[in-house]
C-alpha positions in Angstrom: 140.0 113.8 148.8 143.2 111.8 148.6 141.3 108.6 149.4 138.9 108.9 146.5 141.7 109.6 144.1 143.5 106.5 145.4 140.3 104.4 145.1 139.8 105.6 141.5 143.3 104.6 140.6 142.8 101.1 142.2 139.5 100.7 140.3 141.1 101.8 137.1 144.0 99.3 137.5 141.6 96.5 138.4 139.6 97.3 135.3 142.7 97.4 133.1 143.9 94.0 134.6 140.5 92.5 133.8 140.5 93.8 130.3 144.1 92.4 129.7 143.0 89.0 131.2 140.0 88.8 128.8 142.2 89.7 125.9 144.6 87.0 126.8 141.8 84.4 126.9 141.0 85.2 123.3 144.5 84.0 122.3 144.7 80.8 120.2 146.9 79.3 122.9 143.8 79.1 125.2 141.4 77.7 122.7 141.0 73.9 122.6 142.5 72.2 119.6 140.0 71.4 116.8 138.9 67.8 116.8 140.5 65.6 114.1 138.7 65.5 110.8 137.7 62.0 109.6 138.6 60.6 106.2 137.4 57.2 105.0 138.6 55.0 102.0 138.3 51.4 101.0 141.4 49.2 100.8 142.9 49.6 97.4 141.5 53.1 97.0 142.8 56.5 97.7 141.7 59.9 99.2 142.8 63.3 98.1 143.5 65.8 100.9 143.7 69.5 99.9 145.5 72.0 102.0 146.3 75.7 102.1 149.6 77.0 103.2 153.3 76.0 102.9 153.7 72.4 103.9 156.5 71.5 106.2 155.8 67.9 107.0 153.0 65.3 106.5 153.0 61.9 108.3 150.8 58.8 108.2 151.3 57.0 111.6 150.6 53.4 110.6 152.2 53.0 107.2 150.9 49.4 106.8 147.4 50.7 106.6 148.0 53.6 104.2 150.8 55.5 102.5 151.1 59.1 101.5 152.2 60.8 98.3 152.2 64.3 96.8 149.3 64.9 94.5 150.3 68.3 93.1 150.3 71.8 94.5 148.2 71.9 97.7 147.2 68.3 97.5 148.2 65.0 99.2 147.0 61.6 98.3 146.4 58.9 100.9 146.6 55.3 99.4 144.6 52.9 101.5 146.0 49.4 101.8 144.7 47.4 104.8 141.6 47.8 106.9 142.1 49.7 110.1 142.4 53.2 111.6 145.4 55.5 111.6 146.1 59.3 111.7 147.5 61.8 109.3 149.4 64.8 110.7 150.0 67.8 108.4 152.4 70.5 109.7 152.8 73.9 108.0 155.6 76.4 108.1 154.9 78.8 110.9 153.7 76.1 113.3 150.0 75.5 112.4 148.9 71.8 111.9 146.0 69.7 111.0 145.2 66.2 112.2 143.0 63.7 110.4 141.6 60.3 111.5 142.0 58.0 108.6 139.7 54.9 108.4 140.5 52.2 105.9 137.5 49.9 105.2 137.7 46.5 103.7 137.8 46.6 99.8 
């Protein structure tokens, strides 16, 4: 009798551990990052990028190719200068971020 009670407890603990493991795998920490979105503009042109949330920081990595300015609430403007490829990183308060591949084509 005591063995079957002990076995039930072990099985219940194993089931609980499995359920907790499955719940942990649903966490955003375990999901792969979203692939970068792609934006394209011609040299001399611009691209509007809209976002939701409270902006903490936005960075263009190769400033010779493009520059960044505020376009109003919830909007950034990428000004394309020279053909090539760069990245835009937008970080929000609270830790979320978005990454964009920015391609500047010849004008």
